[in-house]
N, C-alpha and C positions, 0 to 999 in steps of 0.2 A: 457208488454210493449216492442214494437219492437225497433230496433236500430235506425231507423230514428226518432221515437218519442223521444228517449233519446237525440239525437243530437239537436233536436229542443228546448228541455227543458234547455240544458246546458247554452246557452247564456242568457235566461231569468232568470235563477238562479244566473248568474253572475251580472246581472243588480240589481236584488233584494239585493244581498250582497252589492253592492255598495251604495245603497240608504238606507240600514238598519241603524237605529240610532246607532251612536257611531262607525260605521264601514265605512271605506273609501277605494275605489280602485283609487289611485291617478295616474294621468299621470306621466310618468317619470320626475324628476326634472332636469332642466338644470343647468349649472353653474350660480351662483348668479349674478343677474343684479339689481343694486340698484340706477340707475340714469335714468331709463325710465319713461316717462310721461304717462298721461291718455288720451285715445282717446275715445271720445263720438260720436257715430254715430246715428242720429235720424232715428227711424223706421216710415215709413208712416202708419198712422192709418186712415182707412175708417170709423170705428166706433167711434162716438163722445161721446157716453154715455154708462155706464155699471151700470145697477141697478140705485141707487140714485146718482151716482158720474158722473161728467163731466170729460171726458178724456182730458187732456192738453198736454200730450206728452209722448213719449216712446223712450228710447235709449239703444243701446247696448254699454256697457262699456268694454274696452280692454286695456292691457298694457303688455309689456314685462317685467315689474318690477317683481322681485322674490317675492315680498310681496303681489302681486295682487291676488284677488279672494277669494272665500269662505265666503262672507259677510252674516252674521246672525244677525246683530243689526244695528239700524239706528236711529239717532236723528237729529233734526234741531237745529243748534246752533243760539245763539242771534245775531251773526255777519252775519247771512244770508248764512252761509256755512251749508253743510251737513257733519255729522261725522258718518262713518260706521266703524264696527269692524268685524273681521273674526274669524272663529273657529280655526285659527292657530295663534291667538294672534297679528294680525296686524291691523293697523288703515289706513282708507282712508278718508282724508278730501277733500271734493268736493267743488270747487268754482263754483258759479253760475253767469251768466250774462244774464240779461233780462229773468230770469226765466228758463234758460237752463244751463246744466253742460258744463263747458268749460275747466277745468283742474282739476287735482288731485294730492295731495301729499300723499305718501305712507311712513308710518313709523311703528315701532314696537309699540305695546300698553302696557303702564305700566312697561317700563323698561325690558321687557322680549325679548328673542331671538326668533322670529317665525321661523327661519330656522332650530331650534332644533326639531320642530314638536313634542312637548311634550304634553302629556295629560293634563297638568296644563294649557295649552294655549287654551283650548276649550271654548272660550268666545261666548256666545249664544245670549245675549241680552243687550240692553242699554236703559237707561232712563235718563232724565235730569231735573234739576230744572232751568227754563229759567231765574229766577231772579239772581241766583248766578252763573249760567253756570257750576255748579258741575255736573258730570256724574257718574252714577252708572252702573256697569257691573256685569252680572251674568255668573259664570263659571260652566259648566254642570257637568263635571266628579268630581269636587271638591265640589259641592254643596255650593258654596261660593259666597258672594257679595262683590264687591270691589267699594269703593267710590274714585273718582279722582277729583282733583282741576280743576279749570277753563281751559279747553283745548283751549280756544280762546286767553288766555293770556300767558300760559306756553307751555312746551314741553310735550305732552302726551306720547312721547316715553321714557321719563326719570321719569315720575311720578309713584312712587311705589304704591301710593294709600293707603287707610285704609280699611282693609278687616275683614270680620266676616263670620263665618259658623254657621248659626242659627240652634239651636238644633232640631227644628221641620223639618228641611230639611235633617238632618243627615242620615235618612233612605231611602231617595229617591234613586231610582235605579240609578247607575252611568251613564248609557247611556240614562237615561229618566229623568234627573234632571231639574233644572231651565231653561226654554226655552223662557219664556216671562216675561218681567219685566216692571212696570209702576210706576212712581211717580204721586200720585193724587194731585189735588189742595188741600192745607191744609197740606200737608206733610205726608199723609199715603202712603203705597206701596202695590202693589199686586204682587205676583210671581206665575206663573203657571208652572207646570212641564209638560214634554213631555208626560208622561203616569203615570199609577198607577201600573201596573203589566203586565205580558206577555200576558194575555187573555183579558184584558179590553182596548179597543182602543177608547172608547168614553168618559170615565170619567178620569179626570186628577186631580192630587193633586193641591191644591191652598192654598196660605197663604195671609192673610190681616194683614199687620203690622201697628200698631198704629203710628209709626214714621220711622225714618231712620233705616233700618235693620242692618246697621253697628253699631248702638248705642245700640243694644239690647232690643228693645221695645217688648211689648207683641204681640204675633202673634196668629191670630185666623185661624184654618184650615177649609177648605171647599172642595167641589168637583166642578170642572168646567166640564160641558157636552158639547162636541163637536159634530157637526152633522156627521153622517156616520162614514167613516174612516178617517176624517180630524183630525189633530192635531194642537194645538196652537203653533205659531212660534214667535209671537211678539204682543205687545200691545202699544197703544199711547193714551195719555190723550187729552180730548176735552175741550173747553172753558167752557162748561156748567156742568162739573164734570162727565159726562159719559166717557166711554173709548171704543176705537176701538180695536178689537181683530182679528188678521190675523191668519187664519187657512189654512192648506195645506194638500194635499194628492197627490198621483200619481197612474198611472196605468202602469202596466209593458208592456214593448215593447222595440223595438230597433229603435230609442231611446225611452225612457219612456215618458209619457205624464204627465206633472204637472198641477194640478188644485188648485185654491186658492179662498177663500172667505173672505170678510170682514164683521164682525159682530160688532154691537154696544150693549153695556151692561151698566147697572147702578150699580155702587159699592154699592149703598144703598139696593140692592136686594140680597146681599150676605148673606147667612144664613148657619151657621155651621151644621144645621140639615137638610139642603136642598141641592139643586143643583143650581148652578149659570149657566144661559144660556144667549145667546146673540140673537139678531134678525139680520138677514141677510140684508145688504144694497147693496152688489155688489158680483158678481160671475165672476171669471177670467178663462176663458177656451177658447180653439180654436173657431173662428179664431183669437181671440186676441193673442198677444205675451204672452206666458207663459213659466215659469221655475220655479225653486225651490224658490219661494218667502218666505223669512224669516225675512226681516227687514221692519218695518213701521214707519213713522214719521209724526207728524202733525206740520205745521207751521201756526201761526196766533193766536191772542188772542181773536178774535171774528169771528162768521160765516159771510161769507163763509170762510172755512179753506182750506189750501192747504195740500194734502196728498202726501207723497213720499213712494215708495215701491222698495225694491231692492232684487235681487235674489242671492242665494248661489250656485255657479256653481260647488261646491264639487271638484274644480280643476280637472274636468273631460272634456275630449275632446268633448263629445256629449252634453255638457250644456253650457249656457252662463250667463253672469252677465248682467241682465236687470235692468234698472232704469225707473220707471213709475211715472208720475205726474198726479194727480187728484184734483178735487176741489168739495167740499160738502158744502151745505147750512145748514146742520143739520136736514133736513126733511127725513123722512122714504120714501121708494118707494111708490108712489101713492098719497102722501100728497100734 
């Protein structure tokens, strides 16, 4: 390999390192700013439909607040707000007006200090019980699930929560642990890992809990099969008992290109001796705005439902925090 070829490969290698699971190349951190607000800038969309989904809006979110960015979990709160959490242990509560983001409150999540940037703060997924407004969070490096009280009534920044480390998650790889979490109607839970091993990119460890995983219920293991090089990044429950699964991949470049798909799957099809798969309902790729989508939420008790999707900017200068809004009537493409 000649010197010019080496020079071309070095930038690509650095990008790959920045995007590798559990590894970050962060932009330099400025002095802490804890009083800045959220700015939401609407992105014009010529495309009005993607797969089975109607596109309702897209925004770039930005803030000078030191806790802003890195969002990997998203839920719709009963009070009409959105709650997102980052892989540095911070919370973003988004207020909506006429169905659009207008402001945001940024705090720590669960009484921890996000500015410490500890491994224990790697929060990757959220799910919610809309009846009680309790929220569960999955922490990847610790392979731990934490339940928090109603964030609409209390202060999520001081709620220490109730945690558990399910035995069947104990051997999940530290940088490929729980990445997607959902509470099903009836009280069961599903957790999906980011991977199973270094050479298997399509099959992912999964657990189906008979109840609240914090209370130690029986857990049934299974494999989730993702398409191609895609990895699961979030899940959200639907009114009819099915779940949506957000999967994401990227292609190397300067900057890299992120691609995402939304799948729909039925928990009734989970078989410990088989492989759980989903059916694609939407594909997000250029010319649509794309980034590292890692958070997915469903709002609504009946179809059509509203879908919200947020991206993790990895606190990198070449990425953005995008928020997208869609609507789905529950029908598959072509129906």
